[in-house]
Backbone as ProteinMPNN parsed JSONL, in Angstrom:
{"seq_chain_A": "MMIEVFKTNVQESDRSRMLIKKLSEHFPASKINFDLEDCDKILRVEGNDFCAHHIIELLKLDGHYCEILT", "coords_chain_A": {"N_chain_A": [[9.455, -6.634, 8.864], [6.69, -5.956, 10.825], [5.339, -5.885, 14.114], [2.477, -5.477, 15.985], [0.783, -4.906, 19.009], [-2.344, -4.927, 20.536], [-4.608, -3.716, 23.003], [-7.825, -4.794, 23.774], [-11.46, -4.916, 24.068], [-12.744, -7.181, 23.34], [-14.66, -10.024, 23.877], [-15.826, -12.515, 23.185], [-15.162, -15.575, 21.432], [-16.387, -16.073, 18.965], [-16.896, -13.501, 18.075], [-14.292, -12.537, 17.883], [-13.295, -14.108, 15.792], [-14.865, -13.164, 13.654], [-13.955, -10.534, 13.55], [-11.256, -10.944, 12.932], [-11.535, -11.983, 10.369], [-12.625, -9.721, 9.069], [-10.529, -7.829, 9.428], [-8.533, -9.167, 8.041], [-9.402, -8.92, 5.457], [-8.794, -6.28, 4.931], [-6.074, -6.239, 5.416], [-4.548, -8.405, 3.969], [-2.049, -9.694, 3.826], [-1.15, -9.943, 6.362], [-0.596, -11.534, 9.549], [-2.979, -12.304, 11.888], [-4.278, -12.392, 15.143], [-6.182, -13.151, 18.137], [-5.796, -13.106, 21.692], [-7.775, -14.127, 23.89], [-7.677, -15.088, 26.423], [-5.893, -13.627, 27.841], [-5.718, -10.903, 30.148], [-5.93, -8.43, 28.956], [-7.214, -8.924, 26.605], [-5.875, -9.433, 24.081], [-5.031, -8.327, 20.822], [-3.114, -9.276, 18.175], [-1.058, -8.282, 15.561], [0.819, -9.076, 12.768], [3.006, -8.251, 10.218], [3.941, -6.723, 7.049], [2.659, -4.583, 5.918], [0.561, -2.789, 7.245], [-1.629, -0.554, 9.006], [-1.615, 0.712, 12.161], [-3.376, 2.587, 13.295], [-5.513, 2.466, 11.546], [-6.452, -0.098, 12.06], [-7.312, 0.225, 14.708], [-9.387, 2.076, 14.279], [-11.12, 0.524, 12.664], [-11.943, -1.466, 14.504], [-13.178, 0.185, 16.399], [-15.288, 1.217, 14.87], [-16.814, -1.017, 14.782], [-17.76, -1.093, 17.283], [-16.018, -1.655, 19.364], [-13.499, -1.352, 21.924], [-10.147, -0.393, 21.44], [-6.692, -0.159, 21.685], [-3.222, 0.67, 21.244], [-1.008, -1.447, 22.866], [1.196, -0.55, 25.317]], "CA_chain_A": [[8.291, -7.228, 9.536], [6.187, -5.194, 11.97], [4.419, -6.553, 15.031], [1.781, -4.525, 16.848], [-0.07, -5.571, 19.99], [-3.411, -4.021, 20.947], [-5.51, -4.06, 24.101], [-9.198, -4.658, 23.289], [-12.511, -5.385, 24.975], [-13.417, -8.298, 22.671], [-14.835, -11.068, 24.877], [-16.282, -13.806, 22.655], [-14.35, -16.127, 20.349], [-17.114, -15.866, 17.708], [-16.677, -12.102, 17.693], [-12.895, -12.39, 17.478], [-13.161, -14.71, 14.46], [-15.472, -12.233, 12.71], [-13.06, -9.382, 13.431], [-10.069, -11.398, 12.209], [-11.936, -12.053, 8.957], [-12.763, -8.347, 8.58], [-9.2, -7.229, 9.36], [-7.782, -9.864, 6.999], [-9.823, -8.358, 4.168], [-8.072, -5.014, 4.781], [-4.636, -6.5, 5.513], [-4.485, -9.831, 3.632], [-0.706, -10.262, 3.98], [-0.795, -9.917, 7.784], [-1.028, -12.604, 10.454], [-3.807, -11.617, 12.884], [-4.921, -13.29, 16.097], [-6.571, -12.656, 19.451], [-5.584, -13.92, 22.885], [-8.869, -13.724, 24.778], [-7.363, -15.556, 27.771], [-5.134, -12.554, 28.463], [-6.599, -9.911, 30.784], [-6.082, -7.291, 28.051], [-7.905, -9.374, 25.38], [-4.858, -9.02, 23.118], [-5.071, -8.489, 19.373], [-1.733, -9.218, 17.685], [-0.985, -8.196, 14.103], [2.189, -9.205, 12.29], [3.056, -8.123, 8.769], [4.765, -5.654, 6.485], [1.879, -3.502, 5.323], [-0.689, -2.483, 7.928], [-1.634, 0.712, 9.734], [-2.174, 0.49, 13.496], [-4.516, 3.479, 13.528], [-6.623, 1.953, 10.741], [-6.962, -1.24, 12.821], [-8.057, 0.787, 15.847], [-10.634, 2.655, 13.76], [-12.007, -0.563, 12.23], [-12.556, -2.066, 15.688], [-14.081, 1.176, 16.992], [-16.501, 1.262, 14.034], [-17.57, -2.216, 15.12], [-18.231, -0.95, 18.655], [-15.048, -2.216, 20.316], [-12.375, -0.574, 22.417], [-8.882, -0.915, 20.937], [-5.584, 0.774, 21.766], [-1.907, 0.038, 21.181], [-0.513, -1.818, 24.189], [2.542, -0.023, 25.51]], "C_chain_A": [[7.935, -6.378, 10.76], [5.303, -6.102, 12.821], [3.806, -5.48, 15.906], [0.834, -5.308, 17.743], [-1.058, -4.536, 20.528], [-4.157, -4.597, 22.145], [-6.925, -3.813, 23.592], [-10.19, -5.035, 24.392], [-13.323, -6.513, 24.334], [-13.472, -9.472, 23.649], [-15.066, -12.456, 24.277], [-15.414, -14.265, 21.489], [-15.052, -15.974, 18.993], [-16.865, -14.457, 17.174], [-15.244, -11.908, 17.202], [-12.669, -12.984, 16.09], [-13.734, -13.792, 13.379], [-14.553, -11.028, 12.483], [-11.773, -9.749, 12.693], [-10.369, -11.463, 10.713], [-12.003, -10.652, 8.352], [-11.392, -7.684, 8.42], [-8.362, -7.862, 8.247], [-8.169, -9.38, 5.606], [-9.079, -7.052, 3.883], [-6.562, -5.225, 4.718], [-4.358, -7.978, 5.226], [-3.112, -10.473, 3.84], [-0.277, -10.338, 5.444], [-1.325, -11.147, 8.526], [-1.727, -11.918, 11.632], [-4.399, -12.646, 13.835], [-5.243, -12.562, 17.394], [-6.107, -13.629, 20.516], [-6.617, -13.459, 23.908], [-8.664, -14.213, 26.202], [-6.59, -14.491, 28.544], [-6.09, -11.512, 29.042], [-6.84, -8.697, 29.891], [-6.747, -7.657, 26.727], [-7.097, -8.958, 24.149], [-5.251, -9.312, 21.664], [-3.638, -8.284, 18.903], [-1.759, -9.251, 16.159], [0.489, -8.194, 13.706], [2.179, -9.131, 10.77], [3.93, -6.97, 8.329], [3.967, -4.429, 6.076], [0.532, -3.339, 6.022], [-0.521, -1.181, 8.704], [-2.34, 0.501, 11.072], [-3.412, 1.352, 13.733], [-5.737, 3.046, 12.717], [-7.26, 0.753, 11.45], [-7.806, -0.758, 13.991], [-9.398, 1.336, 15.373], [-11.616, 1.576, 13.311], [-12.684, -1.226, 13.422], [-13.533, -1.103, 16.348], [-15.382, 1.276, 16.202], [-17.403, 0.07, 14.317], [-18.02, -2.207, 16.588], [-17.287, -1.491, 19.716], [-14.002, -1.197, 20.708], [-11.106, -1.208, 21.87], [-7.827, 0.175, 21.07], [-4.274, 0.004, 21.693], [-1.445, -0.231, 22.619], [0.935, -1.349, 24.301], [3.231, -0.676, 26.679]], "O_chain_A": [[8.78, -6.119, 11.617], [4.609, -6.976, 12.303], [4.517, -4.669, 16.499], [0.17, -6.245, 17.301], [-0.679, -3.432, 20.919], [-4.312, -5.811, 22.276], [-7.208, -2.75, 23.04], [-9.803, -5.42, 25.496], [-14.457, -6.771, 24.738], [-12.443, -9.873, 24.192], [-14.563, -13.453, 24.796], [-14.984, -13.458, 20.664], [-14.386, -15.767, 17.978], [-16.651, -14.257, 15.978], [-15.009, -11.2, 16.222], [-11.924, -12.415, 15.293], [-13.147, -13.66, 12.305], [-14.397, -10.563, 11.353], [-11.258, -8.949, 11.913], [-9.553, -11.046, 9.89], [-11.497, -10.421, 7.254], [-11.123, -7.051, 7.399], [-7.577, -7.179, 7.589], [-7.358, -9.426, 4.681], [-8.769, -6.752, 2.731], [-5.854, -4.476, 4.044], [-3.976, -8.723, 6.128], [-3.029, -11.689, 4.014], [0.845, -10.753, 5.736], [-2.358, -11.714, 8.172], [-1.144, -11.059, 12.293], [-4.957, -13.653, 13.398], [-4.672, -11.519, 17.709], [-6.03, -14.834, 20.277], [-6.377, -12.535, 24.684], [-9.395, -13.803, 27.104], [-6.634, -14.463, 29.774], [-7.158, -11.27, 28.479], [-7.846, -8.005, 30.049], [-6.842, -6.823, 25.827], [-7.585, -8.223, 23.29], [-5.736, -10.395, 21.336], [-3.02, -7.259, 19.188], [-2.387, -10.115, 15.548], [1.292, -7.423, 14.23], [1.436, -9.858, 10.11], [4.58, -6.32, 9.148], [4.534, -3.35, 5.904], [-0.509, -3.699, 5.473], [0.596, -0.767, 9.014], [-3.52, 0.153, 11.109], [-4.391, 0.882, 14.314], [-6.872, 3.239, 13.155], [-8.482, 0.61, 11.438], [-8.895, -1.279, 14.233], [-10.429, 1.088, 15.997], [-12.817, 1.697, 13.551], [-13.878, -1.522, 13.364], [-14.598, -1.516, 16.808], [-16.457, 1.403, 16.788], [-18.615, 0.139, 14.114], [-18.589, -3.183, 17.076], [-17.705, -1.758, 20.843], [-13.659, -0.301, 19.937], [-10.995, -2.433, 21.837], [-8.036, 1.303, 20.623], [-4.221, -1.176, 22.04], [-1.489, 0.655, 23.472], [1.785, -1.707, 23.485], [4.378, -0.346, 26.982]]}, "name": "protein", "num_of_chains": 1, "seq": "MMIEVFKTNVQESDRSRMLIKKLSEHFPASKINFDLEDCDKILRVEGNDFCAHHIIELLKLDGHYCEILT"}
């Protein structure tokens, strides 16, 4: 089981739900959620078969900032 945490600039819950739906289509076996209350607007992905760089690219294609939180 892998867990990756990303810092994003996603602000709205409607937008986060749309992005979760989109990411779930690419990574259906993963658990995906946002914490928009956190100052880093956290995106958390948990699963066995996902690519962090693919997630970053998908968010960037949608006009969002996304990087792995270190």
